[in-house]
C-alpha positions, 0 to 999 in steps of 0.5 A, spaced: 540 490 492 537 483 495 534 486 502 530 491 497 527 485 493 521 485 498 519 492 495 517 488 489 511 486 493 509 493 495 506 499 493 508 506 494 504 513 494 509 519 491 506 526 492 509 532 489 507 538 485 513 538 481 512 535 475 519 534 473 521 531 480 515 526 479 517 524 473 524 522 475 523 519 482 517 515 479 522 512 474 526 510 480 520 508 484 518 503 479 524 499 479 523 497 486 516 497 487 510 493 484 505 499 484 507 506 484 501 511 485 502 519 483 499 525 486 500 532 485 497 535 491 495 533 498 487 532 496 489 528 490 493 524 495 488 523 500 483 520 495 488 515 492 490 513 499 483 511 501 482 507 495 489 504 494 493 499 499 499 504 500 505 501 504 509 507 504 508 515 503 513 519 500 510 526 500 513 533 498 512 538 504 510 544 499 504 543 495 498 547 493 491 546 495 493 541 501 500 541 502 504 535 505 504 536 512 496 537 512 495 531 508 499 527 513 496 530 518 489 527 515 492 520 514 495 520 522 488 521 524 486 514 523 493 511 521 499 512 525 503 506 522 504 507 515 511 509 514 512 516 511 517 520 508 517 528 507 521 531 502 523 539 503 527 544 498 529 547 505 532 545 511 527 549 515 527 548 522 520 550 524 518 545 518 522 539 521 519 541 528 512 540 525 514 534 521 516 530 527 509 530 530 507 526 524 511 519 526 516 520 520 520 514 517 525 520 514 525 527 513 529 528 506 532 535 504 532 536 496 536 535 493 538 528 495 542 523 493 540 516 490 544 513 496 540 517 501 534 514 498 536 507 498 538 508 505 531 510 506 528 504 503 532 500 507 530 503 513 523 502 511 524 494 509 527 494 516 521 497 519 515 493 516 519 487 517 520 488 525 513 491 526 509 486 522 506 491 517 506 486 511 500 482 515 493 484 515 489 482 520 483 478 518 480 476 525 483 476 532 486 469 531 487 470 523 491 474 518 494 474 511 501 475 510 503 479 504 510 476 504 509 469 504 502 469 500 498 465 506 493 465 511 495 464 518 489 462 523 492 460 530 497 455 528 494 453 521 497 455 515 493 456 508 497 457 502 494 460 496 495 459 489 498 464 484 491 465 482 488 465 489 493 471 491 491 475 485 484 475 487 484 475 494 489 481 494 485 485 489 479 484 494 483 486 500 486 492 496 479 494 494 475 492 500 471 498 501 467 497 495 464 492 491 469 489 485 466 487 479 466 480 475 469 484 470 475 486 474 477 480 477 476 476 470 481 481 467 486 480 473 486 473 471 486 474 464 480 469 463 473 470 461 471 463 465 466 466 470 465 459 473 473 458 474 472 465 478 466 462 482 470 456 484 476 460 486 472 464 490 469 458 494 476 455 495 479 462 498 472 462 503 474 455 505 481 457 507 478 463 511 475 463 518 469 464 516 466 466 509 468 473 508 468 474 500 460 476 499 457 475 492 453 481 490 448 478 485 449 480 478 455 485 480 461 481 483 464 480 490 466 484 496 470 482 502 467 483 509 473 485 513 
């Protein structure tokens, strides 16, 4: 479906302790999304959520260690915008009532049809487009547009090359840690460190200030 094509630029975190259900839905999600992250309980999911850029959360309600409600409650303490869907095997009104507090995109009762999932994905696309959730704020007057692959500062638009996009988005998705030279060279499929340094320099020139910091002998970190 044409309106779902944008999902190929996005990532989803799917959390479910049912391994067969995971395998089945993971296969479907990989058809639509660029990256699909899998966890089998809320504790695993929260670690993934903190380390990865997840545009959509699909979470089973009933899981061991930390259930879906607890996981999303933790997420919502600092993030009330990332769209989330809860899956449940039971049409339980008390669970539904609890889940409403979590600002959900949808509450799906298992088993659900593929068309129901597609409808949820369509609503997800509408929401992120309407609320500008594919724009990452760099500073008061500057943001990165994940869809258009450009940095916008006030009225000025800075287009990124395909290689610059790979570097910048990798750094953005891993902004809480130092990214090594080896990691960046790997995603660029090259061992030319001078070329990498040149690209970092060009990206910094397109930013409102020098945000990509070189960590001597290790790599780079995005200071946002």
